[in-house]
MIDOSE-1310 file (N, C-alpha, C; in nm, 2 decimals, decimal comma, always signed):
residues 254
xxxx	+1,87/+1,30/-1,85/+2,00/+1,26/-1,76/+2,05/+1,14/-1,85; +2,19/+1,15/-1,85/+2,26/+1,02/-1,94/+2,24/+0,91/-1,87; +2,26/+0,80/-1,94/+2,26/+0,67/-1,91/+2,34/+0,67/-1,79; +2,35/+0,56/-1,69/+2,44/+0,53/-1,61/+2,52/+0,40/-1,59
xxxx	+2,58/+0,36/-1,53/+2,63/+0,21/-1,52/+2,74/+0,17/-1,40; +2,64/+0,19/-1,29/+2,71/+0,19/-1,14/+2,75/+0,06/-1,14; +2,88/+0,08/-1,07/+2,94/-0,04/-0,99/+2,88/-0,14/-0,91; +2,79/-0,06/-0,87/+2,68/-0,17/-0,76/+2,54/-0,11/-0,76
xxxx	+2,46/-0,20/-0,83/+2,30/-0,18/-0,84/+2,27/-0,28/-0,72; +2,18/-0,24/-0,63/+2,12/-0,32/-0,55/+1,98/-0,37/-0,62; +1,91/-0,45/-0,57/+1,75/-0,48/-0,61/+1,70/-0,38/-0,60; +1,61/-0,32/-0,66/+1,51/-0,23/-0,66/+1,43/-0,26/-0,57
xxxx	+1,37/-0,36/-0,52/+1,27/-0,38/-0,39/+1,32/-0,45/-0,30; +1,41/-0,38/-0,21/+1,50/-0,45/-0,10/+1,43/-0,47/+0,01; +1,34/-0,37/+0,01/+1,28/-0,32/+0,15/+1,11/-0,26/+0,09; +1,05/-0,26/+0,24/+0,91/-0,18/+0,20/+0,91/-0,12/+0,33
xxxx	+0,87/-0,01/+0,29/+0,86/+0,11/+0,38/+0,82/+0,29/+0,36; +0,73/+0,30/+0,46/+0,67/+0,46/+0,41/+0,80/+0,57/+0,39; +0,83/+0,61/+0,30/+0,95/+0,74/+0,29/+0,89/+0,87/+0,30; +1,02/+0,92/+0,30/+1,02/+1,08/+0,32/+1,08/+1,15/+0,21
xxxx	+1,12/+1,29/+0,22/+1,16/+1,35/+0,12/+1,27/+1,30/+0,08; +1,39/+1,39/+0,00/+1,51/+1,37/-0,04/+1,61/+1,43/+0,07; +1,72/+1,34/+0,10/+1,79/+1,39/+0,24/+1,93/+1,36/+0,17; +2,06/+1,42/+0,18/+2,17/+1,44/+0,16/+2,23/+1,39/+0,25
xxxx	+2,30/+1,23/+0,27/+2,34/+1,20/+0,37/+2,50/+1,20/+0,38; +2,59/+1,25/+0,28/+2,70/+1,29/+0,29/+2,73/+1,37/+0,17; +2,83/+1,48/+0,21/+2,86/+1,55/+0,09/+3,06/+1,57/+0,13; +3,11/+1,53/+0,05/+3,24/+1,50/+0,12/+3,37/+1,56/-0,02
xxxx	+3,44/+1,60/+0,01/+3,56/+1,64/-0,12/+3,66/+1,69/-0,01; +3,77/+1,66/-0,04/+3,88/+1,75/-0,03/+3,89/+1,90/-0,02; +3,81/+1,90/-0,12/+3,80/+2,08/-0,13/+3,68/+2,13/-0,11; +3,63/+2,07/-0,07/+3,48/+2,10/+0,02/+3,51/+2,17/+0,15
xxxx	+3,43/+2,27/+0,21/+3,42/+2,36/+0,30/+3,30/+2,38/+0,38; +3,28/+2,39/+0,52/+3,16/+2,40/+0,58/+3,12/+2,55/+0,52; +3,19/+2,62/+0,48/+3,10/+2,79/+0,45/+3,06/+2,76/+0,29; +3,03/+2,64/+0,26/+2,95/+2,66/+0,13/+2,82/+2,68/+0,14
xxxx	+2,74/+2,73/+0,03/+2,60/+2,81/+0,04/+2,53/+2,68/+0,10; +2,42/+2,70/+0,17/+2,32/+2,66/+0,25/+2,24/+2,60/+0,15; +2,20/+2,46/+0,18/+2,07/+2,37/+0,13/+1,95/+2,46/+0,14; +1,87/+2,44/+0,07/+1,68/+2,50/+0,09/+1,65/+2,46/+0,25
xxxx	+1,57/+2,51/+0,29/+1,51/+2,48/+0,41/+1,47/+2,37/+0,40; +1,38/+2,34/+0,32/+1,32/+2,20/+0,34/+1,41/+2,06/+0,31; +1,51/+2,11/+0,31/+1,64/+1,95/+0,30/+1,71/+1,96/+0,42; +1,77/+1,83/+0,41/+1,90/+1,81/+0,53/+1,96/+1,76/+0,46
xxxx	+2,11/+1,83/+0,55/+2,24/+1,77/+0,50/+2,35/+1,80/+0,57; +2,45/+1,69/+0,57/+2,58/+1,71/+0,64/+2,69/+1,74/+0,54; +2,79/+1,82/+0,57/+2,91/+1,77/+0,53/+3,05/+1,74/+0,61; +3,09/+1,69/+0,52/+3,23/+1,60/+0,60/+3,33/+1,60/+0,49
xxxx	+3,43/+1,61/+0,53/+3,57/+1,58/+0,44/+3,60/+1,45/+0,43; +3,62/+1,39/+0,31/+3,61/+1,21/+0,29/+3,69/+1,19/+0,19; +3,62/+1,14/+0,09/+3,68/+1,07/+0,01/+3,64/+1,15/-0,12; +3,58/+1,25/-0,15/+3,53/+1,30/-0,28/+3,42/+1,29/-0,30
xxxx	+3,33/+1,22/-0,25/+3,18/+1,19/-0,30/+3,09/+1,26/-0,23; +2,97/+1,24/-0,28/+2,81/+1,29/-0,22/+2,70/+1,20/-0,25; +2,63/+1,16/-0,13/+2,56/+1,07/-0,11/+2,42/+1,14/-0,11; +2,30/+1,10/-0,17/+2,19/+1,15/-0,17/+2,07/+1,07/-0,18
xxxx	+1,97/+1,12/-0,14/+1,84/+1,02/-0,16/+1,73/+1,10/-0,24; +1,69/+1,00/-0,30/+1,59/+1,08/-0,40/+1,43/+1,00/-0,39; +1,31/+1,04/-0,38/+1,20/+0,97/-0,39/+1,12/+1,03/-0,52; +1,05/+0,92/-0,56/+0,95/+0,90/-0,69/+0,81/+0,87/-0,61
xxxx	+0,71/+0,88/-0,69/+0,57/+0,84/-0,68/+0,49/+0,87/-0,78; +0,43/+0,73/-0,82/+0,35/+0,76/-0,90/+0,17/+0,70/-0,86; +0,10/+0,80/-0,93/-0,06/+0,76/-0,91/-0,12/+0,72/-0,99; -0,22/+0,59/-0,98/-0,30/+0,52/-1,04/-0,41/+0,48/-0,99
xxxx	-0,51/+0,48/-1,11/-0,63/+0,41/-1,06/-0,66/+0,29/-1,00; -0,74/+0,23/-0,93/-0,71/+0,09/-0,90/-0,79/+0,00/-0,99; -0,72/-0,11/-0,99/-0,76/-0,23/-1,07/-0,84/-0,35/-1,02; -0,83/-0,33/-0,87/-0,85/-0,45/-0,77/-0,92/-0,38/-0,63
xxxx	-1,00/-0,44/-0,60/-1,06/-0,42/-0,47/-1,08/-0,57/-0,39; -1,05/-0,51/-0,24/-1,11/-0,62/-0,15/-1,21/-0,55/-0,03; -1,28/-0,69/+0,01/-1,38/-0,64/+0,08/-1,38/-0,76/+0,20; -1,37/-0,72/+0,36/-1,42/-0,77/+0,41/-1,55/-0,81/+0,47
xxxx	-1,60/-0,92/+0,46/-1,73/-0,94/+0,48/-1,77/-1,03/+0,58; -1,83/-1,04/+0,69/-1,86/-1,14/+0,76/-2,01/-1,18/+0,82; -2,03/-1,31/+0,88/-2,16/-1,34/+0,90/-2,15/-1,36/+1,08; -2,23/-1,33/+1,16/-2,24/-1,37/+1,31/-2,37/-1,47/+1,32
xxxx	-2,33/-1,55/+1,44/-2,47/-1,64/+1,51/-2,45/-1,63/+1,66; -2,55/-1,63/+1,75/-2,58/-1,63/+1,88/-2,65/-1,75/+1,91; -2,62/-1,81/+2,05/-2,73/-1,95/+2,11/-2,70/-1,92/+2,25; -2,78/-1,91/+2,35/-2,77/-1,92/+2,49/-2,73/-2,02/+2,58
xxxx	-2,74/-2,14/+2,48/-2,75/-2,25/+2,55/-2,65/-2,35/+2,48; -2,62/-2,32/+2,31/-2,59/-2,46/+2,26/-2,48/-2,39/+2,15; -2,33/-2,43/+2,21/-2,22/-2,39/+2,07/-2,24/-2,43/+1,95; -2,27/-2,54/+1,96/-2,29/-2,63/+1,83/-2,38/-2,56/+1,74
xxxx	-2,54/-2,51/+1,80/-2,62/-2,46/+1,72/-2,55/-2,34/+1,67; -2,45/-2,26/+1,73/-2,38/-2,15/+1,66/-2,29/-2,20/+1,56; -2,23/-2,31/+1,55/-2,11/-2,36/+1,47/-2,22/-2,39/+1,34; -2,34/-2,46/+1,37/-2,43/-2,47/+1,25/-2,52/-2,38/+1,19
xxxx	-2,56/-2,28/+1,24/-2,60/-2,23/+1,19/-2,44/-2,08/+1,10; -2,36/-2,06/+1,16/-2,23/-2,00/+1,04/-2,20/-2,08/+0,93; -2,22/-2,21/+0,99/-2,21/-2,28/+0,83/-2,30/-2,29/+0,74; -2,42/-2,30/+0,79/-2,50/-2,25/+0,68/-2,51/-2,11/+0,62
xxxx	-2,52/-2,03/+0,70/-2,48/-1,87/+0,66/-2,40/-1,85/+0,57; -2,27/-1,92/+0,59/-2,17/-1,90/+0,50/-2,18/-1,93/+0,38; -2,25/-2,05/+0,39/-2,26/-2,12/+0,26/-2,33/-2,04/+0,16; -2,45/-1,96/+0,25/-2,55/-1,90/+0,15/-2,46/-1,74/+0,10
xxxx	-2,37/-1,72/+0,15/-2,29/-1,60/+0,13/-2,19/-1,64/+0,05; -2,14/-1,76/+0,04/-2,04/-1,79/-0,09/-2,11/-1,82/-0,19; -2,24/-1,88/-0,20/-2,32/-1,88/-0,29/-2,36/-1,79/-0,36; -2,37/-1,69/-0,30/-2,41/-1,57/-0,35/-2,30/-1,47/-0,41
xxxx	-2,19/-1,48/-0,33/-2,08/-1,49/-0,44/-2,05/-1,51/-0,58; -2,05/-1,66/-0,56/-2,01/-1,75/-0,66/-2,12/-1,72/-0,82; -2,25/-1,68/-0,77/-2,37/-1,65/-0,84/-2,32/-1,53/-0,92; -2,26/-1,42/-0,86/-2,22/-1,30/-0,92/-2,09/-1,33/-1,01
xxxx	-2,03/-1,42/-1,02/-1,89/-1,43/-1,05/-1,79/-1,42/-1,03; -1,78/-1,40/-0,87/-1,63/-1,40/-0,81/-1,61/-1,55/-0,77; -1,47/-1,58/-0,84/-1,40/-1,70/-0,87/-1,40/-1,73/-0,67; -1,41/-1,90/-0,68/-1,41/-1,96/-0,53/-1,26/-1,88/-0,50
xxxx	-1,12/-1,92/-0,58/-1,02/-1,89/-0,53/-1,03/-1,72/-0,43; -1,08/-1,61/-0,50/-1,07/-1,55/-0,43/-1,19/-1,50/-0,33; -1,22/-1,60/-0,25/-1,30/-1,59/-0,13/-1,27/-1,65/-0,03; -1,18/-1,60/+0,06/-1,09/-1,70/+0,15/-1,12/-1,62/+0,28
xxxx	-1,14/-1,75/+0,37/-1,17/-1,70/+0,53/-1,04/-1,63/+0,59; -1,09/-1,49/+0,68/-1,03/-1,42/+0,71/-0,98/-1,44/+0,83; -1,11/-1,46/+0,92/-1,12/-1,51/+1,06/-1,24/-1,61/+1,10; -1,21/-1,68/+1,20/-1,37/-1,78/+1,23/-1,33/-1,76/+1,37
xxxx	-1,44/-1,75/+1,47/-1,42/-1,76/+1,60/-1,52/-1,77/+1,69; -1,54/-1,89/+1,76/-1,62/-1,92/+1,86/-1,59/-1,89/+2,03; -1,69/-1,84/+2,09/-1,65/-1,77/+2,23/-1,79/-1,78/+2,31; -1,76/-1,80/+2,46/-1,87/-1,82/+2,54/-1,86/-1,66/+2,61
xxxx	-1,96/-1,58/+2,57/-1,97/-1,45/+2,64/-2,03/-1,46/+2,78; -1,95/-1,43/+2,91/-1,96/-1,47/+3,00/-2,10/-1,33/+3,07; -2,04/-1,26/+3,05/-2,17/-1,14/+3,04/-2,33/-1,13/+3,01; -2,33/-1,17/+2,90/-2,43/-1,21/+2,80/-2,48/-1,35/+2,83
xxxx	-2,41/-1,46/+2,89/-2,40/-1,58/+2,91/-2,47/-1,63/+2,80; -2,40/-1,62/+2,67/-2,37/-1,68/+2,55/-2,30/-1,71/+2,48; -2,34/-1,82/+2,38/-2,24/-1,86/+2,26/-2,26/-1,75/+2,15; -2,13/-1,72/+2,10/-2,11/-1,62/+2,02/-1,98/-1,65/+1,88
xxxx	-2,04/-1,67/+1,75/-1,95/-1,72/+1,68/-1,95/-1,57/+1,52; -1,82/-1,62/+1,45/-1,80/-1,53/+1,33/-1,71/-1,57/+1,27; -1,74/-1,54/+1,11/-1,72/-1,61/+1,04/-1,66/-1,50/+0,93; -1,57/-1,44/+0,91/-1,52/-1,37/+0,85/-1,44/-1,36/+0,71
xxxx	-1,48/-1,34/+0,59/-1,41/-1,37/+0,48/-1,39/-1,25/+0,38; -1,26/-1,29/+0,34/-1,18/-1,19/+0,25/-1,19/-1,20/+0,07; -1,28/-1,11/+0,01/-1,32/-1,13/-0,11/-1,27/-1,04/-0,17; -1,16/-1,09/-0,31/-1,13/-0,99/-0,42/-1,19/-0,98/-0,49
xxxx	-1,23/-0,88/-0,59/-1,30/-0,83/-0,68/-1,22/-0,76/-0,78; -1,21/-0,80/-0,91/-1,11/-0,74/-1,03/-1,20/-0,64/-1,10; -1,30/-0,59/-1,05/-1,33/-0,46/-1,13/-1,41/-0,40/-1,00; -1,30/-0,30/-0,96/-1,33/-0,19/-0,85/-1,49/-0,11/-0,87
xxxx	-1,55/-0,13/-1,01/-1,66/-0,05/-1,00/-1,74/-0,14/-0,98; -1,75/-0,24/-0,90/-1,86/-0,34/-0,91/-1,88/-0,34/-0,75; -1,78/-0,29/-0,64/-1,76/-0,33/-0,52/-1,93/-0,29/-0,45; -1,99/-0,19/-0,51/-2,13/-0,17/-0,44/-2,21/-0,29/-0,47
xxxx	-2,23/-0,32/-0,58/-2,28/-0,44/-0,62/-2,26/-0,54/-0,54; -2,16/-0,60/-0,52/-2,11/-0,70/-0,45/-2,16/-0,70/-0,32; -2,12/-0,59/-0,24/-2,17/-0,55/-0,11/-2,31/-0,54/-0,09; -2,40/-0,51/-0,24/-2,56/-0,52/-0,20/-2,57/-0,69/-0,21
xxxx	-2,50/-0,79/-0,30/-2,54/-0,92/-0,27/-2,48/-1,01/-0,13; -2,43/-0,90/-0,07/-2,35/-0,99/+0,06/-2,46/-0,93/+0,15; -2,54/-0,84/+0,17/-2,62/-0,80/+0,25/-2,77/-0,87/+0,23; -2,78/-0,89/+0,11/-2,91/-0,96/+0,07/-2,89/-1,10/+0,11
xxxx	-2,79/-1,17/+0,10/-2,73/-1,29/+0,12/-2,71/-1,31/+0,28; -2,73/-1,21/+0,36/-2,74/-1,22/+0,51/-2,60/-1,21/+0,61; -2,52/-1,08/+0,54/-2,39/-1,07/+0,60/-2,41/-0,98/+0,71; -2,35/-0,98/+0,81/-2,36/-0,90/+0,92/-2,28/-0,79/+0,92
xxxx	-2,13/-0,80/+0,88/-2,07/-0,72/+0,88/-1,97/-0,69/+0,77; -1,93/-0,54/+0,71/-1,85/-0,53/+0,64/-1,73/-0,48/+0,71; -1,65/-0,52/+0,71/-1,53/-0,49/+0,78/-1,40/-0,37/+0,75; -1,40/-0,41/+0,61/-1,31/-0,32/+0,57/-1,31/-0,32/+0,38
xxxx	-1,34/-0,22/+0,31/-1,33/-0,18/+0,18/-1,15/-0,13/+0,12; -1,12/-0,18/+0,04/-0,98/-0,14/+0,02/-0,94/-0,14/-0,15; -0,93/-0,03/-0,20/-0,91/-0,02/-0,33/-0,78/-0,05/-0,33; -0,70/-0,12/-0,46/-0,57/-0,13/-0,46/-0,53/-0,18/-0,59
xxxx	-0,43/-0,22/-0,61/-0,39/-0,28/-0,75/-0,31/-0,38/-0,75; -0,33/-0,46/-0,85/-0,26/-0,60/-0,87/-0,15/-0,62/-0,89; -0,09/-0,74/-0,83/+0,10/-0,75/-0,82/+0,12/-0,72/-0,98; +0,08/-0,71/-1,07/+0,17/-0,70/-1,25/+0,19/-0,55/-1,21
xxxx	+0,03/-0,45/-1,20/+0,03/-0,34/-1,17/+0,11/-0,29/-1,10; +0,15/-0,31/-1,00/+0,23/-0,28/-0,89/+0,39/-0,31/-0,91; +0,44/-0,42/-1,01/+0,58/-0,42/-1,01/+0,59/-0,30/-1,13; +0,50/-0,29/-1,25/+0,54/-0,17/-1,30/+0,52/-0,06/-1,28
xxxx	+0,44/+0,01/-1,15/+0,46/+0,14/-1,09/+0,57/+0,16/-1,03; +0,63/+0,04/-0,95/+0,71/+0,06/-0,88/+0,89/+0,10/-0,98; +0,86/+0,06/-1,07/+0,96/+0,07/-1,19/+0,98/+0,23/-1,23; +0,85/+0,28/-1,25/+0,85/+0,39/-1,30/+0,89/+0,49/-1,15
xxxx	+0,81/+0,46/-1,04/+0,84/+0,51/-0,92/+1,01/+0,54/-0,89; +1,06/+0,42/-0,92/+1,24/+0,40/-0,89/+1,28/+0,50/-0,98; +1,22/+0,53/-1,14/+1,30/+0,59/-1,21/+1,27/+0,75/-1,20; +1,16/+0,77/-1,14/+1,15/+0,91/-1,10/+1,23/+0,95/-0,97
xxxx	+1,27/+0,85/-0,86/+1,34/+0,87/-0,75/+1,51/+0,90/-0,80; +1,55/+0,83/-0,87/+1,67/+0,86/-0,97/+1,68/+0,98/-1,01; +1,61/+1,03/-1,05/+1,62/+1,16/-1,12/+1,58/+1,27/-1,02; +1,54/+1,20/-0,91/+1,53/+1,33/-0,80/+1,66/+1,35/-0,74
xxxx	+1,68/+1,23/-0,71/+1,85/+1,21/-0,68/+1,92/+1,27/-0,73; +2,01/+1,27/-0,85/+2,06/+1,34/-0,96/+2,07/+1,50/-0,94; +1,91/+1,54/-0,93/+1,88/+1,67/-0,93/+1,92/+1,71/-0,77; +1,91/+1,62/-0,67/+1,97/+1,65/-0,50/+2,15/+1,69/-0,54
xxxx	+2,23/+1,53/-0,57/+2,32/+1,61/-0,59/+2,40/+1,69/-0,67; +2,34/+1,74/-0,76/+2,37/+1,84/-0,86/+2,35/+1,95/-0,77; +2,26/+1,99/-0,67/+2,24/+2,11/-0,63/+2,40/+2,12/-0,51; +2,41/+2,02/-0,46/+2,50/+2,05/-0,35/+2,61/+2,04/-0,40
xxxx	+2,65/+1,96/-0,55/+2,78/+1,96/-0,62/+2,80/+2,13/-0,63; +2,67/+2,17/-0,69/+2,71/+2,34/-0,74/+2,73/+2,43/-0,62; +2,69/+2,40/-0,52/+2,70/+2,46/-0,39/+2,85/+2,47/-0,36; +2,89/+2,33/-0,37/+3,05/+2,33/-0,33/+3,15/+2,37/-0,46
xxxx	+3,10/+2,37/-0,54/+3,17/+2,45/-0,68/+3,26/+2,28/-0,73; +3,20/+2,21/-0,72/+3,25/+2,07/-0,77/+3,15/+2,05/-0,90; +3,23/+1,93/-0,94/+3,16/+1,88/-1,07/+3,14/+1,72/-1,05; +2,98/+1,71/-1,08/+2,96/+1,59/-1,03/+3,00/+1,49/-1,13
xxxx	+3,04/+1,35/-1,09/+3,08/+1,26/-1,16/+2,97/+1,14/-1,19; +2,99/+1,07/-1,23/+2,91/+0,93/-1,23/+2,92/+0,87/-1,10; +2,79/+0,79/-1,11/+2,74/+0,74/-0,99/+2,84/+0,60/-0,96; +2,85/+0,56/-0,80/+2,95/+0,48/-0,75/+2,84/+0,38/-0,70
xxxx	+2,76/+0,40/-0,64/+2,66/+0,31/-0,61/+2,51/+0,33/-0,60; +2,43/+0,26/-0,64/+2,30/+0,31/-0,64/+2,23/+0,15/-0,57; +2,08/+0,22/-0,42/+2,03/+0,11/-0,38/+1,90/+0,18/-0,38; +1,81/+0,05/-0,37/+1,67/+0,13/-0,33/+1,64/+0,08/-0,18
xxxx	+1,63/+0,23/-0,14/+1,60/+0,21/+0,06/+1,46/+0,19/+0,07; +1,36/+0,20/+0,01/+1,22/+0,19/+0,01/+1,15/+0,16/-0,07; +1,07/+0,11/-0,09/+0,89/+0,10/-0,19/+0,77/+0,12/-0,09; +0,68/+0,12/-0,18/+0,55/+0,15/-0,07/+0,46/+0,16/-0,18
xxxx	+0,32/+0,12/-0,17/+0,20/+0,14/-0,22/+0,12/+0,16/-0,12; +0,01/+0,27/-0,09/-0,08/+0,32/-0,05/-0,23/+0,28/-0,08; -0,28/+0,20/-0,06/-0,42/+0,17/-0,11/-0,52/+0,28/-0,04; -0,63/+0,29/-0,09/-0,77/+0,33/-0,04/-0,84/+0,27/+0,03
xxxx	-0,90/+0,32/+0,15/-0,97/+0,23/+0,24/-1,11/+0,30/+0,24; -1,21/+0,24/+0,29/-1,34/+0,26/+0,32/-1,41/+0,19/+0,43; -1,50/+0,25/+0,48/-1,60/+0,18/+0,57/-1,72/+0,19/+0,54; -1,79/+0,08/+0,60/-1,92/+0,07/+0,57/-2,00/+0,04/+0,66
xxxx	-2,15/+0,09/+0,68/-2,22/+0,07/+0,82/-2,33/-0,06/+0,76; -2,33/-0,17/+0,77/-2,39/-0,30/+0,73/-2,56/-0,27/+0,79; -2,58/-0,22/+0,89/-2,69/-0,16/+0,94/-2,79/-0,08/+0,84; -2,73/+0,01/+0,82/-2,76/+0,14/+0,73/-2,81/+0,07/+0,63
xxxx	-2,68/+0,02/+0,58/-2,70/-0,03/+0,42/-2,82/-0,12/+0,43; -2,82/-0,23/+0,53/-2,96/-0,31/+0,52/-3,07/-0,18/+0,48; -3,09/-0,11/+0,59/-3,21/-0,06/+0,60/-3,23/+0,04/+0,45; -3,12/+0,07/+0,35/-3,17/+0,13/+0,25/-3,14/+0,05/+0,13
xxxx	-3,13/-0,08/+0,17/-3,14/-0,19/+0,04/-3,23/-0,19/-0,06; -3,38/-0,18/+0,01/-3,46/-0,15/-0,09/-3,49/+0,00/-0,20; -3,43/+0,07/-0,15/-3,45/+0,21/-0,21/-3,35/+0,24/-0,32; -3,19/+0,21/-0,29/-3,12/+0,26/-0,35/-3,00/+0,14/-0,35
xxxx	-2,91/+0,12/-0,49/-2,79/+0,05/-0,51/-2,69/+0,09/-0,41; -2,59/+0,05/-0,35/-2,48/+0,09/-0,26/-2,36/+0,17/-0,38; -2,35/+0,29/-0,35/-2,23/+0,35/-0,45/-2,09/+0,36/-0,36; -2,01/+0,29/-0,39/-1,88/+0,31/-0,30/-1,74/+0,40/-0,39
xxxx	-1,68/+0,52/-0,38/-1,61/+0,54/-0,41/-1,45/+0,55/-0,40; -1,41/+0,50/-0,48/-1,27/+0,49/-0,46/-1,14/+0,60/-0,43; -1,04/+0,58/-0,54/-0,99/+0,72/-0,54/-0,83/+0,64/-0,64; -0,73/+0,73/-0,63/-0,61/+0,71/-0,66/-0,52/+0,63/-0,55
xxxx	-0,46/+0,52/-0,62/-0,37/+0,46/-0,54/-0,22/+0,52/-0,59; -0,11/+0,54/-0,49/+0,01/+0,60/-0,52/+0,10/+0,48/-0,49; +0,19/+0,46/-0,53/+0,30/+0,40/-0,54/+0,43/+0,49/-0,54; +0,51/+0,47/-0,43/+0,62/+0,58/-0,40/+0,76/+0,48/-0,39
xxxx	+0,88/+0,51/-0,42/+1,03/+0,45/-0,40/+1,09/+0,54/-0,36; +1,19/+0,51/-0,29/+1,31/+0,59/-0,27/+1,44/+0,52/-0,28; +1,53/+0,58/-0,33/+1,67/+0,55/-0,38/+1,79/+0,62/-0,29; +1,88/+0,55/-0,29/+2,01/+0,61/-0,22/+2,13/+0,60/-0,30
xxxx	+2,23/+0,72/-0,39/+2,27/+0,70/-0,47/+2,43/+0,80/-0,41; +2,54/+0,72/-0,46/+2,63/+0,82/-0,39/+2,72/+0,80/-0,57; +2,77/+0,94/-0,55/+2,87/+0,99/-0,68/+2,96/+1,06/-0,65; +3,05/+1,04/-0,75/+3,18/+1,03/-0,71/+3,19/+1,25/-0,79
xx	+3,28/+1,27/-0,72/+3,30/+1,42/-0,79/+3,43/+1,39/-0,88; +3,41/+1,49/-1,01/+3,52/+1,46/-1,12/+3,67/+1,55/-1,06
């Protein structure tokens, strides 16, 4: 595809949205007619007489292995009479959990409070508390071992396991996805231009209409995990993370 110098180029990351397939927004030329060859069945298009341009959208995606993982891990405490006893127990258990993570080598900045709650349960007539942490792990392969350390340190819940990518890797793959989306848009424009017997010109404007990345999420039953802790190490399988982009391009007819 030849290099292009559009008159207007919007920022590549103007929005975050889940995106769909390529779509022609407008196909216009004084010479075009409604009797042009129809597009394939999986494409949508509208044809109007306008100023001799065609506007299309293209999508691109890139798959990659995760280079980061995030787990949600929490501790819980209850007391039938004293709320301060719940607070004290949460503080002690939280420090045990944080210390186990630090001993494993996870930086303090990677252990952040996700939720802290204290309530009185009227039905069971007791005070209940929870302190949940978000733990970032730089090595996705170490997730299972980190979970084992958390369970051994007294963790009561593992709410979410997410395999994702770092911000630097995400930015790089967004660029690749945008390049693929531009190629897809050019093919789409050429399809409709050929159908109306026109000749495709240079882009008039390019806009990134959507970017997104899809992490991999897993769940774990801590009660089952604690029962198995003595017999086997935890293995959590990840998967590929997908980064996608969508662009809208308006081309002129020659």
